[in-house]
C-alpha atoms as a printed R data frame, in Angstrom:
    type eleno elety resid chain resno       x       y       z
1   ATOM     1    CA   MET     A     1 164.930 -76.427  92.210
2   ATOM     2    CA   SER     A     2 161.864 -74.161  92.270
3   ATOM     3    CA   LYS     A     3 160.102 -76.842  94.341
4   ATOM     4    CA   LEU     A     4 163.022 -76.822  96.780
5   ATOM     5    CA   ASP     A     5 163.033 -73.012  96.937
6   ATOM     6    CA   SER     A     6 159.333 -72.654  97.740
7   ATOM     7    CA   GLY     A     7 159.478 -75.535 100.208
8   ATOM     8    CA   LEU     A     8 162.520 -74.053 101.892
9   ATOM     9    CA   GLN     A     9 160.866 -70.664 102.292
10  ATOM    10    CA   ARG     A    10 157.714 -72.241 103.709
11  ATOM    11    CA   HIS     A    11 159.607 -74.422 106.194
12  ATOM    12    CA   VAL     A    12 161.972 -71.645 107.315
13  ATOM    13    CA   HIS     A    13 159.014 -69.331 107.840
14  ATOM    14    CA   ARG     A    14 157.200 -71.945 109.924
15  ATOM    15    CA   TYR     A    15 160.246 -72.735 112.082
16  ATOM    16    CA   LEU     A    16 161.070 -69.032 112.548
17  ATOM    17    CA   ALA     A    17 157.489 -68.353 113.606
18  ATOM    18    CA   SER     A    18 157.765 -71.072 116.220
19  ATOM    19    CA   LEU     A    19 161.095 -69.724 117.506
20  ATOM    20    CA   ALA     A    20 159.768 -66.146 117.601
21  ATOM    21    CA   ALA     A    21 156.722 -67.272 119.585
22  ATOM    22    CA   ASP     A    22 159.009 -68.966 122.117
23  ATOM    23    CA   VAL     A    23 161.182 -65.836 122.434
24  ATOM    24    CA   LYS     A    24 158.078 -63.672 122.862
25  ATOM    25    CA   ALA     A    25 156.759 -65.958 125.606
26  ATOM    26    CA   GLU     A    26 160.118 -65.854 127.409
27  ATOM    27    CA   ALA     A    27 160.306 -62.045 127.150
28  ATOM    28    CA   ARG     A    28 156.778 -61.800 128.549
29  ATOM    29    CA   ARG     A    29 157.880 -64.023 131.439
30  ATOM    30    CA   LEU     A    30 161.003 -61.931 132.150
31  ATOM    31    CA   VAL     A    31 159.575 -58.409 131.791
32  ATOM    32    CA   PRO     A    32 159.114 -56.461 135.026
33  ATOM    33    CA   VAL     A    33 155.418 -55.842 135.648
34  ATOM    34    CA   ARG     A    34 153.858 -52.870 137.355
35  ATOM    35    CA   THR     A    35 150.631 -52.356 135.385
36  ATOM    36    CA   GLY     A    36 151.058 -55.059 132.727
37  ATOM    37    CA   TYR     A    37 150.998 -52.617 129.800
38  ATOM    38    CA   LEU     A    38 154.613 -53.228 128.756
39  ATOM    39    CA   ARG     A    39 154.070 -56.980 128.818
40  ATOM    40    CA   SER     A    40 150.942 -56.623 126.681
41  ATOM    41    CA   THR     A    41 152.868 -54.725 123.967
42  ATOM    42    CA   ILE     A    42 155.569 -57.369 123.405
43  ATOM    43    CA   TYR     A    43 155.281 -58.710 119.854
44  ATOM    44    CA   ALA     A    44 156.880 -61.146 117.423
45  ATOM    45    CA   ARG     A    45 156.552 -60.593 113.661
46  ATOM    46    CA   ILE     A    46 157.843 -62.768 110.834
47  ATOM    47    CA   GLN     A    47 158.422 -61.403 107.333
48  ATOM    48    CA   GLU     A    48 160.137 -63.764 104.921
49  ATOM    49    CA   TRP     A    49 163.536 -64.557 106.505
50  ATOM    50    CA   VAL     A    50 163.334 -61.987 109.310
51  ATOM    51    CA   ALA     A    51 161.947 -62.402 112.810
52  ATOM    52    CA   GLU     A    52 161.297 -59.113 114.609
53  ATOM    53    CA   ILE     A    53 160.743 -59.225 118.358
54  ATOM    54    CA   GLY     A    54 160.167 -56.101 120.416
55  ATOM    55    CA   ALA     A    55 157.771 -54.056 122.510
56  ATOM    56    CA   GLU     A    56 155.606 -51.160 121.394
57  ATOM    57    CA   ALA     A    57 155.344 -49.340 124.730
58  ATOM    58    CA   THR     A    58 157.029 -45.941 124.450
59  ATOM    59    CA   TYR     A    59 159.130 -46.601 127.543
60  ATOM    60    CA   SER     A    60 160.221 -50.154 126.628
61  ATOM    61    CA   PHE     A    61 163.707 -48.966 125.598
62  ATOM    62    CA   PHE     A    62 164.273 -47.354 129.000
63  ATOM    63    CA   VAL     A    63 163.251 -50.495 130.875
64  ATOM    64    CA   GLU     A    64 165.521 -52.668 128.701
65  ATOM    65    CA   PHE     A    65 168.609 -50.406 128.806
66  ATOM    66    CA   GLY     A    66 167.992 -48.168 131.811
67  ATOM    67    CA   THR     A    67 168.644 -44.468 132.289
68  ATOM    68    CA   ARG     A    68 170.952 -42.556 134.534
69  ATOM    69    CA   TYR     A    69 168.136 -42.542 137.101
70  ATOM    70    CA   MET     A    70 166.919 -46.114 136.654
71  ATOM    71    CA   GLN     A    71 168.822 -49.365 136.470
72  ATOM    72    CA   ALA     A    72 168.282 -51.503 133.346
73  ATOM    73    CA   GLN     A    73 165.893 -54.441 133.661
74  ATOM    74    CA   PRO     A    74 166.585 -56.389 130.449
75  ATOM    75    CA   TYR     A    75 163.879 -58.730 129.241
76  ATOM    76    CA   LEU     A    76 164.161 -58.842 125.426
77  ATOM    77    CA   TRP     A    77 167.895 -59.446 125.085
78  ATOM    78    CA   PRO     A    78 168.021 -62.319 127.622
79  ATOM    79    CA   ALA     A    79 165.043 -63.972 125.897
80  ATOM    80    CA   ILE     A    80 166.739 -63.678 122.501
81  ATOM    81    CA   GLN     A    81 170.056 -64.964 123.865
82  ATOM    82    CA   GLN     A    82 168.353 -68.009 125.341
83  ATOM    83    CA   TYR     A    83 166.944 -69.114 121.964
84  ATOM    84    CA   LEU     A    84 169.726 -67.895 119.652
85  ATOM    85    CA   PRO     A    85 171.714 -71.177 119.773
86  ATOM    86    CA   GLN     A    86 168.645 -73.008 118.440
87  ATOM    87    CA   LEU     A    87 168.464 -70.799 115.340
88  ATOM    88    CA   GLU     A    88 171.112 -72.746 113.418
89  ATOM    89    CA   ASN     A    89 169.362 -76.037 114.191
90  ATOM    90    CA   ILE     A    90 166.038 -74.601 113.054
91  ATOM    91    CA   ILE     A    91 167.498 -73.497 109.713
92  ATOM    92    CA   CYS     A    92 169.114 -76.914 109.205
93  ATOM    93    CA   GLN     A    93 165.814 -78.665 110.017
94  ATOM    94    CA   ALA     A    94 163.989 -76.447 107.530
95  ATOM    95    CA   ILE     A    95 166.532 -77.232 104.811
96  ATOM    96    CA   ASP     A    96 166.286 -80.971 105.492
97  ATOM    97    CA   ALA     A    97 162.480 -80.865 105.451
98  ATOM    98    CA   ALA     A    98 162.454 -78.918 102.182
99  ATOM    99    CA   ARG     A    99 164.945 -81.326 100.585
100 ATOM   100    CA   ALA     A   100 162.841 -84.313 101.645
101 ATOM   101    CA   GLU     A   101 159.702 -82.661 100.281
102 ATOM   102    CA   ALA     A   102 161.416 -81.899  96.960
103 ATOM   103    CA   GLY     A   103 162.735 -85.475  96.740
104 ATOM   104    CA   LEU     A   104 166.426 -84.545  96.928
């Protein structure tokens, strides 16, 4: 079981990293560009079972959700929504790969 557990963690991490990279690339494609700074601050981080995707520019929230003076121009949420259906398949693939590696 310990072999399955370590294999599962390794495979899930690898598949999540791949999914997060795809979401990041899509967000970078969708983001409105004036100077390119916002696009350059989009990131994807993986820590254990969590994929964090966002932008570090101080005004990124206002672009995504808008203000009363500026209409929203979402780029993160549409990118996440596009790849969210694949998440279940990725987890199932990771489990199958870990089971095969552990000989179960």
